[in-house]
C-alpha angles and dihedrals in degrees: 000000000000091000091048092055095048099051120160090258093053092046089050091051091050091049091049091050091051093049092044092049092050091049090051090050092052092046090049091052090049093050090047091052090051090050092049091051093049092043091053091050093046092047090052090051092049092048100041114022098074097034121111117271118262130193114283091240090061090066101026109028090183138011090255095054111114114230107245115233093241089053096056110124091023109158114234140169128214138166124225145114126277118239091212093173088070097051119146132204118213111211130215098032119148131210123180090345096308125113121233145125135279120223115225119187130180115243110205108222127187111232134176089265096045136274119341134178123240110193111227123200100213095186149273134309125193116240119248123236091284113061089203092061119084108224123229115266138175110278124229114272121252125235130032116340135177113217129192124192149113128294122233132173118252119268129242121269108257093205096240120146104227132168118270112285094029128099135186090212139002089277106172093185090062090046091050093050092048100042100032122204126075116330121180115248090233133045132220127240104213120241098168141331132207134196121221088261090057097251124138115226123224113266142173120274112296116248124251121264113265120263122249093196109134094192128218096292097111092053090047090050091054091049 
């Protein structure tokens, strides 16, 4: 009787159920981790994106300060001078379904420990007919400028070999190695900038507001 119940087929079915259940558990944990990551990002956007701007030093006291996760998309203001000769273009960036570039320029800021560079994403430019050709875009203004925008951590290096002055992502480690000197550990997505006379320089197209969509991962985790 005992042997009849535990036939090879039944034992195989039990083993399959155990393996399948364990796989579902691992997949559930993976989906939950993805939800938690998206929830943290969305919560930071909801808390910070629409808040009033504060001085840069209130969020990043020094260039080496790491931007805390709950401070991502904090709105800050800072005064400095653009080093337009060291501008970068970031390839493969989309806006409203179109592919283009983003223009990232170092802003030289005076800190307690000396000058440091805060990379500023001034906006997006649509690619021309040839993807290999960098389109014209408004250059960074000269002289003193006050910029206001949102802080984001640097992005991972995508491992692409691009010509000097071009990036595949806002990779601050590459920028730091190429420019030398102190470079902030986060970069700023420009909202607006103002000269001492009160004028607003021409700039590329502003970027879209960040999404607060958390996705279906929590429901998938429960399933």
